[in-house]
C-alpha positions in Angstrom: 49.5 -43.7 66.0 50.3 -40.7 63.8 50.7 -43.0 60.8 47.2 -44.4 61.4 45.7 -40.9 61.5 47.4 -39.9 58.2 46.1 -43.1 56.5 42.6 -42.5 57.8 42.7 -38.9 56.6 43.8 -40.0 53.1 41.0 -42.5 53.0 38.4 -39.9 53.8 39.7 -37.6 51.1 39.7 -40.4 48.5 36.1 -41.4 49.4 34.9 -37.8 49.1 36.6 -37.5 45.7 35.0 -40.7 44.4 31.5 -39.5 45.6 31.9 -36.2 43.8 33.0 -37.9 40.6 30.0 -40.2 40.7 27.6 -37.3 41.2 29.1 -35.5 38.2 28.9 -38.7 36.1 25.2 -39.2 36.9 24.2 -35.5 36.1 22.6 -35.1 32.7 24.7 -33.4 30.0 22.9 -30.6 28.0 21.9 -31.9 24.6 22.3 -35.5 25.7 19.5 -38.2 25.4 18.1 -37.2 28.8 17.2 -33.6 27.6 16.5 -34.1 23.9 12.7 -34.4 24.6 12.6 -30.9 26.1 13.8 -29.2 22.9 10.8 -27.8 21.0 10.7 -28.1 17.2 9.9 -24.8 15.3 6.3 -24.6 14.3 5.5 -23.5 10.7 2.3 -21.5 11.0 2.5 -20.0 7.5 -0.9 -19.8 5.8 -0.3 -20.6 2.1 -2.9 -19.3 -0.4 -3.1 -20.3 -4.1 -4.8 -17.8 -6.4 -6.2 -19.2 -9.7 -8.3 -17.8 -12.5 -8.3 -15.5 -15.4 -6.8 -12.0 -16.1 -8.9 -10.5 -13.3 -7.6 -13.2 -10.9 -4.0 -12.3 -11.9 -4.6 -8.7 -10.9 -6.4 -9.7 -7.7 -3.5 -12.1 -6.8 -1.0 -9.3 -7.2 -3.0 -7.0 -5.0 -3.5 -9.7 -2.4 0.2 -10.3 -2.3 1.0 -6.6 -1.8 -1.6 -6.3 1.0 -0.4 -9.4 2.7 3.3 -8.5 2.5 3.4 -6.8 6.0 2.1 -10.0 7.5 4.7 -12.8 7.2 2.2 -15.4 8.1 0.5 -15.2 4.7 2.2 -16.6 1.6 0.5 -16.0 -1.7 1.1 -18.0 -4.9 -0.5 -16.6 -8.1 -1.3 -18.9 -11.0 -3.6 -17.5 -13.8 -4.3 -18.0 -17.4 -5.6 -14.7 -18.9 -8.4 -16.0 -21.1 -9.3 -19.1 -19.1 -12.7 -19.9 -17.7 -15.0 -22.8 -16.8 -17.2 -23.0 -20.0 -14.3 -23.8 -22.3 -11.8 -26.4 -20.8 -10.4 -26.9 -24.3 -8.8 -23.4 -23.9 -7.5 -24.2 -20.4 -8.6 -27.1 -18.2 -8.3 -26.0 -14.6 -9.4 -29.3 -13.0 -6.8 -31.2 -15.0 -4.1 -28.6 -14.4 -4.5 -28.1 -10.7 -2.9 -31.5 -9.5 0.3 -30.6 -11.3 0.2 -27.0 -10.0 -0.2 -28.2 -6.4 2.3 -31.1 -6.7 4.9 -31.0 -3.9 3.4 -27.9 -2.3 1.3 -27.6 0.8 -1.5 -25.0 0.4 -4.0 -24.1 3.1 -6.5 -22.3 0.9 -7.2 -21.4 -2.7 -8.8 -18.2 -4.1 -10.8 -18.7 -7.3 -11.9 -15.9 -9.7 -13.3 -17.2 -13.0 -16.2 -16.4 -15.3 -15.4 -13.2 -17.1 -15.0 -15.2 -20.3 -17.8 -17.7 -19.8 -20.8 -16.1 -21.5 -20.3 -18.3 -24.5 -21.5 -21.7 -25.8 -20.4 -24.9 -24.1 -19.4 -27.8 -26.3 -21.0 -31.1 -25.3 -19.9 -33.8 -27.8 -21.4 -32.8 -31.1 -23.6 -30.2 -29.6 -23.1 -26.5 -28.7 -25.2 -25.4 -25.7 -26.3 -21.8 -26.1 -25.5 -19.4 -23.2 -28.1 -19.1 -20.5 -30.3 -22.0 -21.8 -31.4 -24.6 -19.2 -29.0 -27.1 -20.9 -26.1 -24.6 -20.7 -26.8 -23.9 -17.0 -26.8 -27.6 -16.1 -23.5 -28.1 -18.0 -21.9 -25.0 -16.4 -22.9 -26.1 -12.9 -21.5 -29.5 -13.5 -18.1 -28.0 -14.6 -18.0 -25.8 -11.5 -18.6 -29.0 -9.4 -15.8 -30.7 -11.2 -13.4 -28.0 -10.2 -14.6 -27.9 -6.6 -14.2 -31.6 -6.3 -10.5 -31.4 -7.2 -10.0 -28.6 -4.6 -12.0 -30.4 -1.9 -10.1 -33.6 -2.5 -6.9 -31.6 -1.8 -8.3 -30.5 1.5 -8.2 -26.8 0.7 -10.4 -24.0 2.0 -11.9 -22.4 -1.0 -12.6 -18.7 -1.2 -14.5 -18.3 -4.5 -14.6 -14.6 -5.3 -17.7 -13.1 -7.1 -17.1 -11.6 -10.5 -16.8 -7.8 -9.9 -19.3 -5.4 -11.5 -18.9 -4.6 -15.2 -19.2 -1.2 -16.9 -21.3 -2.5 -19.9 -24.9 -3.1 -18.9 -25.4 -6.2 -21.1 -22.1 -7.7 -20.0 -23.0 -7.0 -16.4 -26.4 -8.7 -16.8 -24.7 -11.8 -18.2 -22.1 -11.9 -15.5 -24.8 -11.9 -12.9 -26.2 -15.1 -14.4 -22.7 -16.7 -14.3 -22.1 -15.5 -10.7 -25.5 -16.8 -9.5 -24.6 -20.3 -10.7 -21.2 -20.1 -9.1 -22.6 -19.0 -5.8 -25.2 -21.8 -5.8 -22.6 -24.5 -6.4 -19.9 -23.1 -4.1 -22.2 -22.8 -1.1 -23.7 -26.2 -1.9 -20.2 -27.7 -1.6 -19.8 -26.1 1.8 -17.1 -23.6 0.7 -16.9 -19.8 1.0 -18.4 -17.4 -1.6 -16.8 -14.0 -1.2 -19.1 -11.2 -2.7 -17.2 -7.9 -2.8 -19.3 -6.4 -5.6 -20.9 -3.6 -3.4 -17.5 -2.2 -2.7 -17.1 -1.2 -6.4 -20.6 0.3 -6.8 -22.1 3.6 -6.0 -24.5 3.9 -3.0 -27.3 3.5 -5.5 -25.9 0.2 -6.8 -24.6 1.6 -10.1 -21.2 0.9 -11.7 -18.4 3.3 -10.9 -14.7 3.2 -11.8 -13.8 5.4 -8.7 -13.7 4.8 -5.0 -11.4 4.7 -2.0 -8.1 2.8 -2.5 -6.4 0.8 0.2 -5.3 4.0 1.9 -8.8 5.6 1.8 -8.0 8.1 -0.9 -10.7 8.3 -3.6 -9.1 7.5 -6.9 -9.9 5.9 -10.2 -9.7 2.1 -9.6 -10.7 0.6 -12.9 -9.7 1.1 -16.6 -11.8 2.7 -19.3 -13.0 -0.7 -20.7 -15.1 -1.2 -17.6 -13.5 -4.6 -16.8 -9.9 -4.4 -15.7 -8.5 -2.8 -12.5 -5.6 -0.4 -12.1 -2.9 -1.3 -9.5 -4.7 0.8 -6.9 -7.9 -1.0 -7.7 -6.3 -4.4 -7.3 -4.8 -3.3 -4.0 -8.2 -2.4 -2.7 -9.7 -5.7 -4.1 -6.9 -7.6 -2.4 -7.3 -5.7 0.9 -11.0 -6.5 1.0 -10.4 -10.2 0.2 -7.6 -10.5 2.8 -10.0 -9.1 5.5 -12.6 -11.7 4.6 -10.0 -14.5 4.7 -8.7 -13.4 8.1 -12.3 -13.2 9.4 -13.1 -16.7 8.2 -9.9 -18.4 9.5 -10.2 -16.5 12.8 -7.1 -14.3 12.8 -8.9 -11.0 13.2 -10.1 -8.5 10.6 -8.4 -5.5 9.0 -10.2 -2.2 8.2 -12.5 -2.8 5.2 -13.8 0.7 4.7 -10.9 3.2 4.8 -12.0 6.8 4.4 -10.1 10.1 4.4 -9.6 11.7 7.8 -9.7 15.5 7.7 -6.9 17.5 9.1 -7.8 18.9 12.5 -5.6 21.2 14.5 -6.0 20.0 18.1 -3.4 19.6 20.8 -3.6 15.8 21.1 -6.6 14.7 19.0 -7.8 11.1 18.5 -10.0 11.4 15.5 -12.3 8.5 14.3 -12.4 7.7 10.6 -15.1 9.8 9.0 -16.6 9.6 5.5 -15.6 11.7 2.6 -18.6 13.7 1.5 -17.4 15.0 -1.8 -14.2 15.5 -3.8 -13.2 17.8 -6.6 -11.4 15.7 -9.2 -9.6 18.6 -10.7 -11.1 18.0 -14.1 -14.3 19.9 -13.5 -16.2 16.8 -12.2 -17.3 16.4 -8.6 -17.9 13.1 -6.8 -20.2 13.0 -3.8 -20.7 10.1 -1.4 -23.7 9.4 0.8 -22.4 7.8 4.1 -24.3 4.9 5.5 -25.8 4.6 9.0 -22.6 3.3 10.6 -20.4 6.0 9.3 -22.9 8.8 10.2 -23.0 7.3 13.8 -19.3 7.7 14.0 -19.1 11.1 12.3 -18.9 13.4 15.4 -16.9 11.1 17.6 -13.9 13.4 18.4 -11.9 13.0 21.5 -9.6 15.7 22.6 -8.4 15.8 26.2 -11.6 15.5 28.3 -13.9 16.8 25.6 -16.1 14.1 24.0 -18.6 15.0 21.3 -21.7 12.7 21.4 -22.1 10.6 18.2 -25.2 11.3 16.0 -27.3 9.0 13.9 -29.4 9.5 10.8 -32.5 9.8 12.9 -31.1 12.8 14.7 -30.8 14.8 11.5 -33.8 17.1 10.8 -35.0 17.1 7.1 -34.1 20.3 5.4 -31.6 21.3 8.1 -28.0 22.4 7.5 -26.9 19.0 9.0 -28.8 17.2 6.3 -27.2 19.3 3.6 -23.7 18.5 5.0 -23.9 15.0 6.3 -26.5 13.4 3.9 -26.2 15.5 0.7 -22.5 16.4 1.1 -23.2 20.1 0.4 -20.9 22.4 2.5 -22.7 25.7 3.2 -21.0 29.1 2.8 -19.5 30.7 5.9 -21.6 33.3 7.6 -20.8 36.9 6.6 -18.0 38.4 8.7 -16.6 35.1 10.0 -12.9 34.6 9.6 -13.4 32.1 6.8 -15.8 34.3 4.9 -14.0 35.3 1.7 -16.9 36.9 -0.1 -16.3 40.4 -1.4 -18.7 43.2 -0.4 -18.3 46.4 -2.4 -17.8 49.3 0.1 -20.5 51.9 0.2 -19.3 55.3 -1.1 
């Protein structure tokens, strides 16, 4: 009897061991075929932008690269030929060169800045088409289309940048002719025409070589020739362009109008960006800026603790008032006599 109990007990132990082994054998092993489908592949969300064009495009591409550097999603590749254009493919043929430039690379978009060297005759066989004649305009439009067709065939989003303002009046007038043709063809092909010209003009629409840089500090942005940009100018150009690219592709928008924020000694202030009304350049010259409606509406928006100052608008400013002198004309008035910031000297009476 005892022997039978021992044999039965051993049988039960052996059966239990076999069941446990079978359960372990049927369980999936991490990394095996049963779990491979659950492993997610890394997603490459890099937005690759090719910048092409002339010398101005080279500077813009450099500025765009610097402005996009803090955002790893953007990758900028700059390819430019300093004296290239659209009117003279015999100098450099962009439609013919682009397939080789893009070979083996996956770009999402292309930035184009061309035209600064295009106010010249176009060669058509044995003929030379004079700038701004109807024949010249037709030929120039056809060459813009040729370039756009190559970019469209590659499936790229095109950001065609308007030629920036030029310092010489005649040169500027000719560039407006070129820019108008570019805009017409780019929009006609369903692509994006980015016009940032107003950012490099005075409030009156006149050329200026000064303005806020990418940090909001008013500096000299362009060289003496009235064409090229300094590094700080290219940074600002690139910052504005990056904001437009982000707006179009739907990834948000960065600040496009940085201004200098005055120093305010408050316990815990949150100060809105306000316009710079004037600046002494240190060389005897003075630059004054007239803020637009939006900036004026934000002017007095100061929050400190529970104190909120109501915003004002241009319509709230009375003509001839001290507010008009300060906010519109940028003329700071002298401190009243006897106030702590009144530094005028009054000769004491004997």
